[in-house]
C-alpha beads as a LAMMPS data file, in Angstrom:
LAMMPS data file: protein, C-alpha beads

237 atoms
236 bonds

1 atom types
1 bond types

-500.0 500.0 xlo xhi
-500.0 500.0 ylo yhi
-500.0 500.0 zlo zhi

Masses

1 110.0

Atoms # bond

1 1 1 0.021 -0.060 -0.156
2 1 1 1.413 3.944 -1.292
3 1 1 2.157 5.864 1.969
4 1 1 -0.020 9.027 2.322
5 1 1 2.378 12.007 0.950
6 1 1 3.224 13.933 3.344
7 1 1 4.956 17.680 3.646
8 1 1 7.242 17.563 6.291
9 1 1 9.600 20.369 7.864
10 1 1 13.104 18.946 9.512
11 1 1 15.758 20.855 11.295
12 1 1 19.091 20.210 10.674
13 1 1 18.181 18.944 7.596
14 1 1 21.800 19.638 5.887
15 1 1 23.715 17.429 7.517
16 1 1 23.814 14.037 9.753
17 1 1 20.559 12.974 10.690
18 1 1 18.500 15.483 9.116
19 1 1 20.191 15.300 5.952
20 1 1 19.435 11.138 6.079
21 1 1 15.914 11.913 7.091
22 1 1 15.492 14.545 4.193
23 1 1 16.775 11.676 1.651
24 1 1 15.118 8.997 2.802
25 1 1 11.479 10.636 3.242
26 1 1 12.412 12.327 -0.804
27 1 1 12.557 9.042 -2.172
28 1 1 9.419 8.014 -0.324
29 1 1 7.419 11.215 -2.535
30 1 1 6.997 13.095 0.257
31 1 1 7.536 16.832 0.391
32 1 1 10.446 17.852 2.253
33 1 1 11.313 21.686 3.546
34 1 1 14.811 21.443 4.806
35 1 1 15.683 24.045 7.421
36 1 1 19.599 24.820 8.420
37 1 1 21.561 27.905 9.621
38 1 1 23.433 27.588 6.197
39 1 1 21.595 26.922 2.879
40 1 1 24.668 26.186 1.104
41 1 1 24.934 23.234 2.168
42 1 1 22.256 21.648 0.271
43 1 1 24.226 21.636 -2.821
44 1 1 21.739 19.547 -4.889
45 1 1 17.988 20.393 -6.116
46 1 1 15.308 18.007 -6.101
47 1 1 11.429 18.549 -7.573
48 1 1 9.854 17.816 -3.870
49 1 1 12.833 19.509 -1.943
50 1 1 12.685 23.542 -0.453
51 1 1 14.930 24.891 2.169
52 1 1 14.703 27.841 4.538
53 1 1 17.344 29.514 6.508
54 1 1 16.683 30.088 10.186
55 1 1 19.210 29.929 13.084
56 1 1 17.751 28.080 15.887
57 1 1 20.132 29.250 18.435
58 1 1 18.765 32.891 17.913
59 1 1 15.528 33.032 20.086
60 1 1 14.849 36.529 19.540
61 1 1 13.968 36.140 16.092
62 1 1 12.620 32.894 16.179
63 1 1 9.162 33.278 16.900
64 1 1 8.887 35.754 14.005
65 1 1 10.852 33.229 11.773
66 1 1 8.875 30.405 12.758
67 1 1 5.309 32.371 11.564
68 1 1 6.918 33.138 8.370
69 1 1 7.486 29.708 7.912
70 1 1 4.498 28.729 8.671
71 1 1 2.809 31.157 6.030
72 1 1 5.272 30.412 3.533
73 1 1 4.556 26.493 3.760
74 1 1 1.058 25.776 4.952
75 1 1 1.047 22.472 4.100
76 1 1 3.536 21.513 6.714
77 1 1 1.491 18.620 8.297
78 1 1 4.984 17.160 9.977
79 1 1 7.806 18.170 12.336
80 1 1 11.272 16.161 12.484
81 1 1 13.226 18.176 15.271
82 1 1 16.862 17.128 14.416
83 1 1 18.591 20.138 15.060
84 1 1 20.934 20.373 18.204
85 1 1 24.633 19.915 19.526
86 1 1 26.682 18.053 21.519
87 1 1 29.204 19.176 24.318
88 1 1 30.533 17.317 27.226
89 1 1 32.765 18.937 29.613
90 1 1 32.809 18.884 33.985
91 1 1 30.206 21.517 35.042
92 1 1 32.354 23.491 36.548
93 1 1 34.120 24.043 33.040
94 1 1 31.331 25.438 31.351
95 1 1 30.509 28.841 30.764
96 1 1 27.202 30.592 31.776
97 1 1 26.913 31.579 28.139
98 1 1 27.692 27.828 27.502
99 1 1 25.284 26.376 29.252
100 1 1 22.293 28.411 28.258
101 1 1 23.459 28.190 24.452
102 1 1 22.975 23.947 24.788
103 1 1 19.630 24.869 26.582
104 1 1 18.373 26.874 23.894
105 1 1 19.556 25.026 21.069
106 1 1 18.511 21.236 22.158
107 1 1 15.495 22.018 23.911
108 1 1 14.055 25.715 23.886
109 1 1 14.295 26.369 20.439
110 1 1 12.308 22.916 19.884
111 1 1 9.374 23.805 22.157
112 1 1 9.395 27.685 19.944
113 1 1 8.803 25.333 17.185
114 1 1 6.608 23.165 18.071
115 1 1 3.994 26.246 19.655
116 1 1 4.156 27.741 16.503
117 1 1 3.216 25.279 14.349
118 1 1 1.028 23.344 16.505
119 1 1 -2.989 25.119 16.140
120 1 1 -2.164 24.442 12.574
121 1 1 -1.606 21.035 12.519
122 1 1 -4.315 20.140 14.622
123 1 1 -6.638 21.319 12.127
124 1 1 -5.011 18.760 9.824
125 1 1 -6.456 15.249 9.317
126 1 1 -2.894 13.787 10.047
127 1 1 0.223 15.383 11.548
128 1 1 3.230 14.387 13.217
129 1 1 5.832 15.858 15.797
130 1 1 9.067 13.731 15.624
131 1 1 11.639 14.724 18.253
132 1 1 15.062 13.227 17.864
133 1 1 16.164 12.808 21.292
134 1 1 18.939 10.687 22.562
135 1 1 20.385 7.703 24.683
136 1 1 21.537 10.813 26.851
137 1 1 17.691 11.820 27.787
138 1 1 17.678 7.907 29.596
139 1 1 20.056 7.962 32.018
140 1 1 22.943 10.750 33.271
141 1 1 26.362 10.401 32.352
142 1 1 29.637 12.158 33.826
143 1 1 30.489 15.021 31.945
144 1 1 27.232 15.116 30.108
145 1 1 25.242 17.102 32.603
146 1 1 24.157 19.838 30.642
147 1 1 23.534 17.761 27.468
148 1 1 21.715 15.348 29.387
149 1 1 19.620 17.790 31.074
150 1 1 18.898 19.263 27.826
151 1 1 17.689 15.912 26.139
152 1 1 15.858 14.949 29.628
153 1 1 13.828 18.259 29.372
154 1 1 13.568 17.366 25.406
155 1 1 11.890 13.304 26.516
156 1 1 9.644 14.878 29.373
157 1 1 8.569 17.892 27.044
158 1 1 7.505 15.337 24.226
159 1 1 5.856 13.129 26.729
160 1 1 3.742 16.042 28.173
161 1 1 3.059 17.071 24.745
162 1 1 1.879 13.879 23.652
163 1 1 -0.849 13.516 26.631
164 1 1 -2.180 17.499 25.614
165 1 1 -2.393 16.121 21.634
166 1 1 -4.461 13.018 22.681
167 1 1 -7.866 14.159 21.086
168 1 1 -6.252 15.739 18.281
169 1 1 -4.678 14.602 14.891
170 1 1 -1.267 15.188 16.122
171 1 1 1.096 12.357 16.936
172 1 1 3.920 13.276 19.453
173 1 1 7.123 10.779 19.044
174 1 1 10.883 10.675 20.426
175 1 1 13.151 8.673 18.979
176 1 1 16.505 8.211 21.202
177 1 1 19.412 6.976 19.314
178 1 1 22.813 5.686 20.978
179 1 1 25.892 6.602 19.338
180 1 1 25.305 7.363 15.399
181 1 1 28.359 8.013 13.353
182 1 1 28.168 11.728 12.147
183 1 1 30.074 14.993 11.945
184 1 1 28.218 15.225 15.515
185 1 1 31.570 13.784 16.880
186 1 1 34.052 15.948 14.903
187 1 1 34.202 18.522 17.618
188 1 1 34.148 15.945 20.157
189 1 1 37.351 14.106 22.059
190 1 1 35.439 11.165 21.691
191 1 1 33.334 8.668 19.303
192 1 1 31.791 5.518 18.315
193 1 1 33.530 2.750 17.453
194 1 1 34.543 1.920 13.997
195 1 1 33.096 -1.617 13.766
196 1 1 29.689 -1.965 12.133
197 1 1 28.101 -3.010 15.154
198 1 1 29.374 -0.601 17.324
199 1 1 27.687 2.626 16.137
200 1 1 24.162 3.517 14.598
201 1 1 23.993 4.968 10.891
202 1 1 22.262 8.278 10.537
203 1 1 20.118 6.240 7.772
204 1 1 19.157 3.753 11.191
205 1 1 17.478 6.856 12.798
206 1 1 15.755 7.841 9.208
207 1 1 14.447 4.102 8.762
208 1 1 12.594 5.201 12.448
209 1 1 11.136 8.256 11.416
210 1 1 9.930 7.072 8.418
211 1 1 8.306 3.897 10.149
212 1 1 6.311 6.873 12.150
213 1 1 5.670 9.000 9.143
214 1 1 4.459 6.230 7.426
215 1 1 2.543 4.086 10.218
216 1 1 -1.367 4.111 9.726
217 1 1 -3.557 6.598 11.305
218 1 1 -5.305 5.100 14.924
219 1 1 -1.902 3.997 16.419
220 1 1 1.093 5.789 17.749
221 1 1 4.576 5.481 18.300
222 1 1 5.509 6.784 21.615
223 1 1 8.975 6.470 22.165
224 1 1 12.088 4.367 20.158
225 1 1 15.199 3.538 21.193
226 1 1 18.284 2.609 19.010
227 1 1 21.231 1.452 19.936
228 1 1 23.888 -0.749 18.248
229 1 1 24.553 -4.296 19.206
230 1 1 27.778 -3.612 21.065
231 1 1 28.374 0.089 22.292
232 1 1 31.954 0.868 21.967
233 1 1 33.533 4.536 22.731
234 1 1 36.856 5.247 21.310
235 1 1 38.835 8.729 22.608
236 1 1 40.780 10.472 20.179
237 1 1 44.627 11.518 21.298

Bonds

1 1 1 2
2 1 2 3
3 1 3 4
4 1 4 5
5 1 5 6
6 1 6 7
7 1 7 8
8 1 8 9
9 1 9 10
10 1 10 11
11 1 11 12
12 1 12 13
13 1 13 14
14 1 14 15
15 1 15 16
16 1 16 17
17 1 17 18
18 1 18 19
19 1 19 20
20 1 20 21
21 1 21 22
22 1 22 23
23 1 23 24
24 1 24 25
25 1 25 26
26 1 26 27
27 1 27 28
28 1 28 29
29 1 29 30
30 1 30 31
31 1 31 32
32 1 32 33
33 1 33 34
34 1 34 35
35 1 35 36
36 1 36 37
37 1 37 38
38 1 38 39
39 1 39 40
40 1 40 41
41 1 41 42
42 1 42 43
43 1 43 44
44 1 44 45
45 1 45 46
46 1 46 47
47 1 47 48
48 1 48 49
49 1 49 50
50 1 50 51
51 1 51 52
52 1 52 53
53 1 53 54
54 1 54 55
55 1 55 56
56 1 56 57
57 1 57 58
58 1 58 59
59 1 59 60
60 1 60 61
61 1 61 62
62 1 62 63
63 1 63 64
64 1 64 65
65 1 65 66
66 1 66 67
67 1 67 68
68 1 68 69
69 1 69 70
70 1 70 71
71 1 71 72
72 1 72 73
73 1 73 74
74 1 74 75
75 1 75 76
76 1 76 77
77 1 77 78
78 1 78 79
79 1 79 80
80 1 80 81
81 1 81 82
82 1 82 83
83 1 83 84
84 1 84 85
85 1 85 86
86 1 86 87
87 1 87 88
88 1 88 89
89 1 89 90
90 1 90 91
91 1 91 92
92 1 92 93
93 1 93 94
94 1 94 95
95 1 95 96
96 1 96 97
97 1 97 98
98 1 98 99
99 1 99 100
100 1 100 101
101 1 101 102
102 1 102 103
103 1 103 104
104 1 104 105
105 1 105 106
106 1 106 107
107 1 107 108
108 1 108 109
109 1 109 110
110 1 110 111
111 1 111 112
112 1 112 113
113 1 113 114
114 1 114 115
115 1 115 116
116 1 116 117
117 1 117 118
118 1 118 119
119 1 119 120
120 1 120 121
121 1 121 122
122 1 122 123
123 1 123 124
124 1 124 125
125 1 125 126
126 1 126 127
127 1 127 128
128 1 128 129
129 1 129 130
130 1 130 131
131 1 131 132
132 1 132 133
133 1 133 134
134 1 134 135
135 1 135 136
136 1 136 137
137 1 137 138
138 1 138 139
139 1 139 140
140 1 140 141
141 1 141 142
142 1 142 143
143 1 143 144
144 1 144 145
145 1 145 146
146 1 146 147
147 1 147 148
148 1 148 149
149 1 149 150
150 1 150 151
151 1 151 152
152 1 152 153
153 1 153 154
154 1 154 155
155 1 155 156
156 1 156 157
157 1 157 158
158 1 158 159
159 1 159 160
160 1 160 161
161 1 161 162
162 1 162 163
163 1 163 164
164 1 164 165
165 1 165 166
166 1 166 167
167 1 167 168
168 1 168 169
169 1 169 170
170 1 170 171
171 1 171 172
172 1 172 173
173 1 173 174
174 1 174 175
175 1 175 176
176 1 176 177
177 1 177 178
178 1 178 179
179 1 179 180
180 1 180 181
181 1 181 182
182 1 182 183
183 1 183 184
184 1 184 185
185 1 185 186
186 1 186 187
187 1 187 188
188 1 188 189
189 1 189 190
190 1 190 191
191 1 191 192
192 1 192 193
193 1 193 194
194 1 194 195
195 1 195 196
196 1 196 197
197 1 197 198
198 1 198 199
199 1 199 200
200 1 200 201
201 1 201 202
202 1 202 203
203 1 203 204
204 1 204 205
205 1 205 206
206 1 206 207
207 1 207 208
208 1 208 209
209 1 209 210
210 1 210 211
211 1 211 212
212 1 212 213
213 1 213 214
214 1 214 215
215 1 215 216
216 1 216 217
217 1 217 218
218 1 218 219
219 1 219 220
220 1 220 221
221 1 221 222
222 1 222 223
223 1 223 224
224 1 224 225
225 1 225 226
226 1 226 227
227 1 227 228
228 1 228 229
229 1 229 230
230 1 230 231
231 1 231 232
232 1 232 233
233 1 233 234
234 1 234 235
235 1 235 236
236 1 236 237
């Protein structure tokens, strides 16, 4: 059976998980609007793909940007929240500004985007909000206090929002990946293991997003936890 064609907004669509989600959904015939700070990273054209430049770390302009986006693309009926960043240190090594930056990008901006689109999504016959969380939302870890806090916040937000939307057409889902082999680790001091069983691929997460988007109406996929078969962390010299 052919899936219903959807119009999906994807944040962080220029790289990593967001880019893999865009490719997978485009291959299935869905319309995709990719959001990124730098749209020059979208180097290939596609008849069903559009892009929009938004910096989700700038909360002062974000509400107006969201309003403009919803007016420009009224057909949007699903959002994949993939934008975010990682930074890992002991708490005392963070500046106050860095703490605020991580919380704003990984959680507050996500809540702004959901709030901005929710009234319109509730008028759709079918709508999905899919948050890309992390295994860091399941258990705190050393040097992960701020990153874990941002992902715990996102997880609690998605759970509460799912309950709020239960009587509407909006389905709220959360995907918690383990370590995914992407550019996310380029600026970090550690990375997942190199063997295929020691890391996830961005396509693995995109396939989970596809499963949610294409699931028949009448069911909700609350939360998906994805992990490599063998968790291995390597430290860079």
